[in-house]
C-alpha positions in Angstrom: 97.1 87.5 126.1 95.7 84.4 124.4 96.5 83.8 120.8 93.9 84.8 118.1 93.2 81.1 117.4 92.7 80.4 121.1 90.3 83.3 121.4 88.3 82.1 118.5 88.2 78.5 119.8 87.1 79.7 123.2 84.5 82.1 122.0 81.8 79.7 121.0 79.0 78.4 123.2 79.6 74.8 122.2 81.0 72.5 119.5 79.4 72.7 116.1 80.3 72.0 112.5 82.3 74.7 110.9 80.3 76.9 108.6 81.3 78.7 105.4 82.3 82.4 105.4 82.2 84.0 102.0 84.0 87.4 101.6 83.4 89.5 98.5 85.7 92.3 97.4 89.3 93.3 96.6 92.4 91.3 96.1 95.2 93.7 95.5 99.0 94.2 95.9 99.9 96.4 98.9 103.0 98.5 98.4 103.7 99.7 102.0 106.0 102.6 102.7 107.1 102.8 106.3 108.5 106.3 107.0 111.3 106.0 109.4 111.5 109.7 110.1 108.9 112.6 110.0 107.6 112.9 106.4 109.0 116.0 104.7 107.0 117.4 101.8 108.7 118.0 98.4 111.9 116.2 99.3 113.3 112.8 100.4 112.2 111.1 103.6 113.8 107.9 104.8 111.7 104.8 104.6 111.4 101.0 104.3 109.3 99.6 101.5 107.4 96.3 101.6 105.2 94.5 99.1 102.5 92.0 100.2 99.1 90.6 99.3 96.4 93.1 100.2 92.8 94.2 99.7 90.4 94.6 102.6 88.2 91.6 101.6 91.3 89.4 101.0 92.7 90.4 104.4 89.5 89.3 106.1 89.4 86.0 104.2 93.1 85.2 105.0 92.7 85.9 108.7 89.4 84.0 109.0 90.5 80.9 107.2 92.2 79.4 110.3 88.9 79.7 112.2 86.2 78.6 109.8 86.0 77.5 106.1 86.4 80.6 104.1 85.9 81.5 100.4 86.9 84.7 98.7 85.1 86.1 95.6 86.7 88.8 93.6 88.3 89.9 90.4 92.0 90.2 89.4 93.8 91.0 86.2 94.7 88.4 83.7 98.4 88.9 84.5 101.2 87.6 86.6 100.4 89.9 89.5 96.9 88.5 89.7 98.1 84.9 89.6 100.6 85.5 92.3 98.1 87.1 94.6 95.6 84.3 94.1 98.4 81.8 94.9 99.3 83.6 98.2 95.7 83.8 99.3 95.1 80.2 98.6 98.2 79.3 100.6 96.5 80.9 103.6 93.8 78.3 103.4 91.2 80.3 101.5 89.0 78.8 98.7 89.7 81.5 96.1 87.1 82.1 93.3 88.1 85.0 91.0 87.3 86.4 87.6 90.4 87.2 85.6 90.5 90.1 83.2 92.3 93.4 82.7 94.9 94.7 85.1 95.5 93.7 88.7 95.1 96.6 91.2 97.4 97.9 93.8 97.4 100.2 96.8 100.3 102.4 98.0 100.2 102.9 101.8 102.4 105.5 103.4 102.7 104.8 107.1 103.9 107.6 109.4 106.2 106.8 112.3 103.2 106.9 114.7 101.4 104.1 112.7 98.8 106.2 111.0 98.6 105.7 107.3 97.6 107.4 104.0 96.4 105.2 101.2 96.5 105.6 97.4 94.3 102.9 95.9 94.2 101.8 92.2 91.6 99.0 92.3 91.7 98.4 88.6 90.1 95.0 87.8 88.9 94.5 91.4 86.3 97.2 90.9 84.8 95.5 87.9 83.4 92.4 89.5 80.1 91.4 87.8 78.0 88.4 86.9 79.4 86.1 89.6 78.3 82.5 89.3 75.6 81.8 91.8 77.3 78.5 92.6 80.2 80.4 94.2 77.8 81.0 97.1 77.1 77.3 97.7 77.2 76.5 101.3 77.4 80.1 102.5 76.5 80.7 106.2 77.8 84.3 106.5 78.6 86.8 103.8 81.0 89.7 104.6 81.5 92.8 102.3 83.8 95.8 102.9 82.1 99.0 101.7 84.8 99.4 99.0 82.4 97.1 97.0 79.9 100.0 96.8 82.4 102.5 95.2 81.6 101.8 91.6 78.2 101.2 90.2 78.7 97.9 88.4 80.3 96.3 91.4 77.8 97.9 93.7 74.9 96.3 91.8 76.7 92.9 91.9 77.4 93.1 95.6 73.8 94.0 96.3 72.7 91.0 94.2 75.1 88.7 96.0 73.8 89.9 99.4 70.2 89.1 98.3 71.3 85.7 97.0 73.1 84.9 100.3 70.1 86.0 102.3 67.9 83.8 100.2 70.1 80.9 101.3 69.7 81.8 105.0 73.1 83.4 105.4 73.9 86.3 107.8 75.5 89.4 106.3 78.1 91.8 107.6 79.3 95.1 106.1 82.4 97.1 107.0 82.2 100.9 106.7 85.8 100.7 105.5 86.9 104.4 105.0 85.7 107.9 105.8 87.1 109.1 102.5 85.1 106.5 100.7 81.9 107.3 102.6 82.3 111.1 102.0 83.0 110.5 98.3 79.9 108.4 97.8 77.8 110.7 100.0 76.9 109.8 103.5 73.1 109.9 103.0 73.4 107.7 99.9 75.4 105.1 101.9 73.0 105.2 104.8 70.2 104.6 102.3 72.0 101.5 100.9 72.7 100.2 104.4 69.1 100.7 105.4 67.9 98.7 102.3 70.4 95.9 102.8 69.9 95.8 106.7 73.1 93.8 107.5 73.1 91.7 110.6 76.3 93.5 111.6 77.8 96.8 110.6 81.5 97.4 111.6 82.8 100.9 111.9 85.7 102.6 113.6 85.2 105.7 115.6 85.5 108.3 112.8 83.4 106.3 110.4 80.7 105.8 113.0 80.7 109.5 113.8 80.4 110.4 110.1 77.5 107.9 109.7 75.8 109.2 112.9 75.8 105.8 114.6 78.6 106.3 117.1 76.2 106.4 120.0 73.6 104.0 118.7 70.1 105.5 118.5 67.6 105.6 115.6 70.1 105.9 112.8 72.1 102.9 114.0 68.8 100.9 114.4 67.8 101.8 110.8 71.0 100.7 109.1 71.8 97.4 110.8 70.6 94.9 113.3 73.9 95.3 115.2 76.4 98.1 115.0 80.0 97.4 116.3 82.0 100.6 116.9 85.7 100.3 117.4 87.6 103.1 119.3 91.2 102.1 118.8 92.7 101.2 122.2 89.5 102.2 124.0 86.6 99.8 124.6 84.6 98.6 121.6 80.9 99.3 121.8 78.1 97.2 120.5 74.5 98.4 119.8 71.6 96.1 118.9 68.6 98.0 117.4 70.4 101.2 118.4 70.6 100.1 122.1 74.0 99.5 123.8 74.4 95.8 124.7 78.2 95.5 125.3 81.3 97.5 126.0 84.4 95.4 125.6 87.8 96.6 126.8 90.8 96.3 124.4 93.9 94.6 125.9 97.0 96.8 125.6 99.6 95.9 123.0 103.3 96.2 123.2 103.9 98.0 119.9 101.7 99.8 117.3 103.6 100.3 114.0 101.1 100.0 111.2 97.3 100.1 111.6 96.8 98.8 108.1 94.5 95.8 108.1 93.7 96.0 111.8 90.0 96.5 111.1 90.0 93.7 108.7 91.6 91.4 111.2 89.0 92.5 113.8 86.2 91.7 111.4 87.6 88.3 110.7 88.0 87.4 114.4 84.5 88.7 115.2 82.8 86.9 112.4 84.5 83.5 112.9 83.6 83.7 116.6 80.0 84.6 115.8 79.7 81.8 113.3 80.8 79.5 116.0 78.1 80.8 118.3 79.8 83.5 120.3 77.8 86.4 121.8 78.7 90.0 121.0 81.3 90.4 123.8 83.1 87.2 123.1 83.1 87.9 119.4 84.7 91.3 120.1 87.4 89.6 122.3 88.3 87.4 119.4 88.4 90.4 117.1 90.7 92.3 119.4 93.1 89.4 119.7 93.4 89.0 115.9 93.7 92.7 115.3 96.6 92.9 117.8 98.5 90.3 115.8 98.8 92.6 112.7 99.6 96.1 114.0 103.3 95.5 114.5 104.0 94.4 110.9 103.7 96.1 107.5 100.4 95.9 105.6 97.4 93.8 106.4 98.6 90.3 105.4 98.7 87.4 107.8 102.4 87.2 108.5 105.6 89.0 107.6 109.3 88.4 108.1 
């Protein structure tokens, strides 16, 4: 299998100047609990515990930075945890633009031995993003937003404003469906209404998210909420629909080990978007996404690298 960087370099249709990706959303601490035996309720279960830089948007930014100039926009607490997270993200090559106030958020992720995970988010300051300086969008060619940005009203309004500003500057927009729990909590019809109004160029969803939204097989709903819908099916081929019509079905290369699926979707989005920015078509962009996702599923959390 080619490396993620090789896949991204090979995905474009020709050499061109790198263009800026801006990612808006969460920068959090991940506290990852790897259960090393079946989880037993109401008593002890053996585990390993890891701490790392997390947040869906920050994951995308960190993975994308090696493929295209990348800027992160978000909010952290005015505390040591926030300063440390900003430093780690900047070390990954990301241009970090954050507001600082309140308390930095965290997510506890309990990962079962089969790699499936349960998340307990406390987004804290990250959910209070507002009044972003328009200059933070200078140079934007593509804006990516995980749907966690729609969870709370104040941040939702800000994300919608930033999408409009980016569109006014000629940028493409992608949204990740992010979580079935999030979608159900917000109300599926409400979310579909927001997506239809925003009309992202690309909507990413895994199989269960796509089924919940009614876009798993393309069709009218898919056509109404995005120009392109990319549906991931785990180890099975990824499907791409343009205006609700299937245009690509891209096999997923097998991987040696799956230990933690945290951040795999974020890595896929990063690989896809960086390839698309470079001029890749849908199939080649999916290939780049698959390669980058494969690089994270054997390690804890969604960060770029772990010991």
